[in-house]
N, C-alpha and C positions, 0 to 999 in steps of 0.2 A: 286434877281436872285438865282436860285438853283445851286448847284455845280455839278449836274448831267447833262450830255449831253442829247440830245433828240433823242432817237431811233425811227425810223418809219419803221415798218414791211411792206415790199412790196410784198413778195411772201413767202409762207411757204407750201410746198407740200412734197410728198414722196421723192423727189430727191434733192431739194435745199431749203435753207432759205436765202432770200435777205433782208438786212436791211440797211437803210440809217441812218447815225449818223451825227448829227449837234451839234457843240460845239461852245459856246462863249469862249473867252479867260478865261483860268483857269478851265473850266468845264472838267469833267472826266467821264469815263465809270464806274468806281468802279472796284474793284478787281474781276476778272473772269478767268475761265479756259475754253479754247475752246474744245468742245466735238467733233468737226468735223474739217477736213482740210478746209482751207478757203482762199479766194482771196479778197484783198482790192484794190479798185480803188479810187484814190483821186479826188474829184470834185473841190477842191480848193487846193492851197498850204497848206500842213498840217505840221505845226511845232509841232511834237509829242514829248512829254516827256513820255517815257515808264518806268514805275516803275516795277521792276522785283523782284521775290522772293529773299530774302537775303539782300535786301536794295540797290541793284544795280539800277542805273538810267541811261538810254540812251536817248540822244537827237537826234532825227531823223527828217530830212526834206524830205517829200515826195511831189514832185512837182505836181501840178494839171495835171491830165491825166495819171500819172504814176500808176503802180500797183505792188503788190508783193503777194507772196503766202507763207503760213505757214502750217505746219502739225498740226493735232489735238494735244492737250495736252499743248499748249502754255498757260502760266499763267502770267497775268500782269494787270496793271491799265494804261489806256491810258489817258493822260492829254493834253489839248490844251496848249502848252507851249509858244504860240505866242501871238501877240497883236491884231490879226484879227480873225474873225470867221473862222472855218474850217469845212469841210464836206467830208465824204467818204462813199462809198457803200461797204458793206461786203457781199460776197457770200459764204455761207457755203455749202459744198458738203456732203450730207448725204450718 
């Protein structure tokens, strides 16, 4: 099993980019910086371990069906910190 999650590009046009991310336990996005404002909607309960610059780590549970919004510039690595697969959809606002 690879340590990288599986991103599936669903829409990429002049206004939005929509990507579904599927993670097995322990899989991660890899370090990245968001170039656009974005919204995440959890498809499953998401037990996220957010690795942040400077070594800070935050454990966050996003229940299935919940969503949140962040501004461009966020930099992190998202890891499935739980014991079950997790999935969410990310909508980037161009």
